[in-house]
C-alpha positions as CSV (number, residue, x, y, z in Angstrom):
1,M,242.2,149.4,158.7
2,S,245.5,149.5,160.5
3,S,248.3,147.4,161.8
4,D,251.6,148.3,163.5
5,P,255.0,146.7,163.2
6,V,255.2,143.4,165.1
7,Q,256.9,143.7,168.5
8,P,258.6,140.5,169.8
9,G,256.4,138.5,172.1
10,L,253.1,140.3,171.4
11,R,250.0,138.4,170.3
12,T,248.2,139.9,167.4
13,L,244.5,140.4,167.5
14,L,242.1,141.5,164.7
15,V,239.3,143.8,165.8
16,V,236.5,144.4,163.3
17,E,234.0,147.2,164.1
18,D,232.3,149.8,161.9
19,D,231.8,152.3,164.7
20,P,235.0,154.4,164.7
21,A,234.7,155.4,168.4
22,M,234.1,151.9,169.5
23,L,236.9,150.6,167.3
24,I,239.4,153.0,168.9
25,A,238.2,152.2,172.4
26,L,238.6,148.4,171.8
27,R,242.0,148.9,170.3
28,D,243.2,151.1,173.2
29,I,241.9,148.6,175.8
30,L,243.6,145.6,174.2
31,E,246.9,147.4,173.4
32,G,246.9,148.5,177.0
33,A,246.7,144.9,178.0
34,G,249.8,144.0,176.0
35,F,248.3,142.9,172.7
36,R,249.2,144.1,169.2
37,V,245.9,145.1,167.5
38,C,245.0,145.2,163.8
39,T,241.7,146.8,162.9
40,A,239.2,146.8,160.1
41,D,235.7,148.5,159.7
42,N,234.0,145.8,157.7
43,G,234.3,142.1,157.0
44,E,235.8,142.4,153.5
45,A,238.6,144.6,154.7
46,A,239.1,142.3,157.7
47,L,239.7,139.4,155.3
48,E,242.6,141.2,153.7
49,V,244.1,141.9,157.2
50,F,243.6,138.3,158.2
51,A,245.4,137.0,155.2
52,S,248.4,139.2,155.7
53,E,248.6,139.3,159.5
54,R,247.4,135.8,160.6
55,P,246.0,137.1,163.9
56,A,245.9,134.9,167.0
57,L,242.2,135.9,167.5
58,V,239.4,137.7,165.7
59,L,237.0,140.0,167.6
60,S,234.2,141.1,165.4
61,D,231.0,143.0,165.4
62,I,228.0,141.3,163.6
63,S,226.2,144.2,162.0
64,M,228.5,145.9,159.5
65,P,228.4,147.2,155.9
66,V,229.9,145.5,152.9
67,M,230.3,142.1,154.7
68,D,228.8,141.5,158.1
69,G,230.3,139.5,161.0
70,I,228.6,136.2,160.0
71,G,229.9,136.5,156.5
72,L,233.4,137.2,157.9
73,F,233.3,134.2,160.2
74,E,232.3,131.9,157.4
75,S,235.0,133.3,155.1
76,V,237.7,133.1,157.8
77,R,236.9,129.4,158.4
78,K,237.5,128.7,154.8
79,L,241.0,130.2,154.8
80,P,244.3,128.3,155.6
81,G,244.6,128.4,159.3
82,G,241.2,129.9,159.8
83,T,239.6,126.9,161.4
84,M,241.9,127.1,164.4
85,T,241.7,130.9,164.9
86,P,239.5,131.8,167.9
87,F,236.6,134.0,166.6
88,V,234.6,136.1,169.1
89,F,231.5,138.0,168.2
90,L,231.1,141.4,170.0
91,T,227.8,143.1,169.3
92,A,225.0,145.2,170.7
93,R,222.5,142.8,169.1
94,G,222.1,140.5,172.1
95,T,218.9,138.7,171.1
96,R,218.7,135.0,171.7
97,E,218.4,134.5,167.9
98,D,221.7,136.3,167.3
99,I,223.5,134.4,170.0
100,F,222.2,131.1,168.7
101,A,223.1,132.0,165.1
102,G,226.7,132.9,166.1
103,R,227.3,129.8,168.3
104,S,225.6,127.4,165.9
105,L,228.1,128.4,163.3
106,G,230.9,127.4,165.7
107,A,232.0,130.8,167.0
108,D,234.2,130.5,170.1
109,D,232.3,133.2,172.1
110,Y,229.6,135.8,171.9
111,I,230.0,139.0,173.9
112,T,227.2,141.5,174.2
113,K,227.9,145.3,174.5
114,P,228.4,147.1,176.7
115,I,231.3,145.3,178.3
116,T,233.9,146.5,180.8
117,S,237.6,146.6,180.0
118,Q,238.4,143.8,182.4
119,E,235.6,141.6,181.0
120,L,236.9,142.1,177.5
121,I,240.5,141.4,178.4
122,S,239.5,138.3,180.5
123,A,237.4,136.9,177.6
124,V,240.2,137.4,175.1
125,R,242.8,135.8,177.3
126,A,240.6,132.9,178.1
127,R,240.0,132.2,174.4
128,L,243.7,132.5,173.6
129,S,244.6,130.1,176.4
130,R,242.0,127.6,175.2
131,A,243.3,127.8,171.7
132,D,246.9,127.2,172.9
133,E,245.8,124.1,174.8
134,M,244.1,122.7,171.8
135,M,247.1,123.4,169.6
136,V,249.4,121.6,172.1
137,A,247.0,118.6,172.2
138,Q,246.9,118.5,168.4
139,L,250.7,118.7,168.1
140,R,251.0,115.9,170.7
141,T,248.6,113.7,168.7
142,A,250.4,114.4,165.5
143,Y,253.8,113.7,167.1
144,K,252.6,110.4,168.5
145,D,251.2,109.4,165.1
146,S,254.4,110.2,163.4
147,L,256.5,108.2,165.9
148,R,254.1,105.3,165.5
149,V,254.6,105.4,161.7
150,L,258.4,105.3,162.2
151,A,258.3,102.6,164.8
152,N,255.9,100.4,162.7
153,A,258.1,101.0,159.7
154,I,261.1,99.6,161.7
155,E,259.0,96.6,162.9
156,A,257.8,96.0,159.4
157,R,261.4,94.8,158.5
158,D,260.4,91.7,160.3
159,H,256.9,90.6,159.3
160,L,256.6,88.4,162.4
161,T,256.6,91.4,164.7
162,R,253.7,93.2,162.9
163,D,251.5,95.2,165.3
164,H,254.0,94.6,168.2
165,V,254.1,98.3,169.0
166,E,250.3,98.6,169.2
167,R,249.9,95.5,171.4
168,V,252.7,96.4,173.8
169,S,251.3,99.9,174.1
170,A,247.8,98.6,175.0
171,Y,249.2,96.1,177.5
172,A,251.4,98.7,179.1
173,Q,248.5,101.2,179.5
174,A,246.4,98.5,181.1
175,M,249.1,97.6,183.6
176,G,250.0,101.3,184.3
177,R,246.3,102.0,185.2
178,E,246.4,98.9,187.4
179,M,249.4,100.3,189.2
180,G,247.5,103.5,189.8
181,W,250.0,105.6,187.8
182,G,249.1,109.2,186.9
183,S,249.0,110.8,183.5
184,Q,252.7,111.6,183.4
185,K,253.8,108.0,183.9
186,L,251.1,106.7,181.5
187,E,252.3,109.1,178.8
188,A,255.9,107.9,179.4
189,L,254.7,104.4,179.0
190,E,252.9,105.3,175.7
191,F,256.0,106.9,174.2
192,G,258.2,104.1,175.7
193,A,256.0,101.5,174.0
194,I,256.2,103.3,170.7
195,L,259.9,103.8,170.8
196,H,261.3,100.8,172.8
197,D,262.7,99.0,169.8
198,I,263.5,102.0,167.7
199,G,267.2,101.1,168.0
200,K,266.6,98.1,165.9
201,I,267.0,100.4,162.9
202,A,270.7,99.8,163.4
203,V,270.4,95.9,163.4
204,R,270.8,94.2,160.1
205,E,267.6,92.6,158.7
206,A,269.4,89.3,158.3
207,T,270.0,89.3,162.1
208,L,266.5,90.3,162.9
209,T,264.9,87.6,160.8
210,K,267.4,84.8,161.4
211,A,265.6,81.5,162.0
212,G,268.3,79.8,163.9
213,P,270.3,80.8,167.0
214,L,272.3,84.0,166.8
215,S,276.0,83.9,166.6
216,P,278.0,85.7,169.4
217,E,278.6,88.6,167.0
218,E,274.9,88.7,165.9
219,W,273.8,88.5,169.6
220,E,276.1,91.4,170.4
221,E,274.6,93.4,167.5
222,M,271.1,92.7,168.8
223,R,272.0,93.7,172.4
224,Q,273.0,97.2,171.2
225,H,269.5,98.3,170.2
226,P,268.5,99.7,173.6
227,E,271.5,102.0,173.7
228,V,271.1,103.0,170.0
229,G,267.5,103.8,170.6
230,A,268.2,105.8,173.7
231,R,270.8,107.9,171.8
232,M,268.3,108.5,169.0
233,V,265.8,110.1,171.3
234,Q,267.7,111.5,174.3
235,G,268.3,114.9,172.7
236,I,264.6,115.5,172.3
237,P,263.2,117.2,175.4
238,Y,259.6,116.0,174.8
239,L,260.8,112.4,174.8
240,A,263.0,112.6,177.8
241,H,260.6,110.6,180.0
242,A,260.7,107.7,177.6
243,V,264.5,107.3,177.4
244,P,264.8,105.1,180.6
245,I,262.2,102.7,179.1
246,V,264.0,102.6,175.7
247,L,267.3,102.0,177.4
248,H,266.4,99.6,180.2
249,H,263.4,97.5,179.0
250,H,265.7,94.4,178.6
251,E,267.1,94.6,182.1
252,R,266.1,91.8,184.5
253,W,265.2,91.9,188.1
254,D,268.0,89.4,189.0
255,G,270.6,91.5,187.2
256,S,271.1,89.2,184.2
257,G,269.7,91.6,181.6
258,Y,271.3,94.2,179.3
259,P,272.7,96.7,178.5
260,H,273.9,97.6,181.9
261,G,273.0,94.6,184.1
262,L,270.9,96.7,186.4
263,K,269.3,94.8,189.3
264,A,266.0,95.1,191.2
265,E,265.0,98.7,192.0
266,Q,268.1,100.0,190.1
267,I,265.9,99.4,187.0
268,P,263.5,102.3,186.4
269,E,260.0,101.4,187.4
270,E,258.5,102.1,183.9
271,A,261.1,99.9,182.3
272,R,260.3,97.0,184.7
273,L,256.7,97.2,183.6
274,M,257.7,97.4,179.9
275,A,259.9,94.3,180.3
276,V,256.8,92.2,181.3
277,V,254.6,93.3,178.4
278,D,257.4,93.1,175.8
279,V,258.2,89.6,176.7
280,F,254.6,88.5,176.9
281,D,254.0,89.8,173.4
282,A,257.1,88.1,172.1
283,M,256.0,84.8,173.6
284,T,252.5,85.1,172.0
285,S,253.9,86.0,168.6
286,D,255.6,83.8,166.0
287,R,259.3,84.6,166.1
288,P,262.3,83.2,164.1
289,Y,263.4,81.3,167.2
290,H,260.1,79.9,168.4
291,P,256.5,79.5,167.4
292,A,253.9,81.5,169.3
293,Y,252.8,80.3,172.7
294,S,249.2,80.3,173.6
295,P,248.2,83.3,175.7
296,E,247.6,80.9,178.6
297,R,251.0,79.3,178.4
298,A,252.7,82.7,178.1
299,R,250.8,83.9,181.2
300,E,252.1,80.9,183.1
301,E,255.7,81.7,182.0
302,I,255.4,85.3,183.1
303,L,254.1,84.2,186.5
304,S,256.9,81.7,186.9
305,L,259.5,84.4,186.3
306,S,258.2,86.6,189.1
307,G,261.1,87.7,191.3
308,H,263.7,86.4,188.9
309,Q,263.4,88.0,185.5
310,F,260.5,90.4,186.5
311,D,259.6,92.6,189.4
312,A,257.0,90.7,191.4
313,R,254.9,93.8,191.7
314,M,254.7,94.1,188.0
315,V,253.8,90.4,187.6
316,L,250.9,90.9,190.1
317,A,249.6,93.9,188.1
318,F,249.9,91.8,184.9
319,A,247.9,88.9,186.5
320,A,245.2,91.3,187.8
321,C,244.8,92.8,184.2
322,W,244.7,89.2,182.8
323,D,242.1,88.1,185.3
324,R,239.9,91.2,184.7
325,G,240.1,90.6,180.9
326,D,241.9,93.9,180.2
327,L,244.4,92.2,177.9
328,A,242.0,89.9,176.0
329,P,240.9,92.4,173.3
330,Y,244.5,92.7,172.1
331,L,245.6,89.0,172.1
């Protein structure tokens, strides 16, 4: 069993093999490819190394004394962080039964000896790359879920806007697909929908829930929320593509909106789309200043504002989604 001091930037691998010559060969190949390699000659010893080193990948023989590779795999999967660590079996036992046993347990790969140096390095790199992609995807999901919790907590200050974030997000995705937008713009819409009203955290609850018309001072307070929200997220690189939506979703095609009075194509395209779905949801929800419109009446209002409050292209996309029934499940 061995491990060397960590060098910055190196990925750590755990190689488990009871044949000393094979263990040295594997270590040399992988170290030559730029990895830091820890070794163990049986599963029990490997568990100790795993707990202390937290390797990025485990490469293990199956047939070993004390604890075999199957036992090691099952034990690793029970450890903190073990379920996400790629585990590759490397063995001379290449029977169909062995391969099926390893893969049925959930092992990431099964490599049969003999194997060339290049095949080994390619297999390890491919598994590490796949693990990195899965980690990024999981982090994105967790990040979105956390932002939704925050946004919904802010919306919950006004019980009349409950589920506003979820509905606006669904409407926006339907319209984005209708516009033919790619994954980058659709993701911007998703984050923009989640965060578009996050600046309302700075608006007093009495202002948010006031039943009558807002005073000039209260209206000015309300008009600040896009800029407050944009300032809250603009320093987070991962959310940069959502900032224009947060900042400009209350701008109007004719220039009468806020906070900057942008007009027509000065308004970012994603914000022009968000403006439509945000107003549609406001119209179809009970608010302090008006009871909910029927979806049909709200649709007519949206159509009537084409070219004035809203970009006509966005209204056409909205109408197409309506006609196809894409919005109906969320009404």
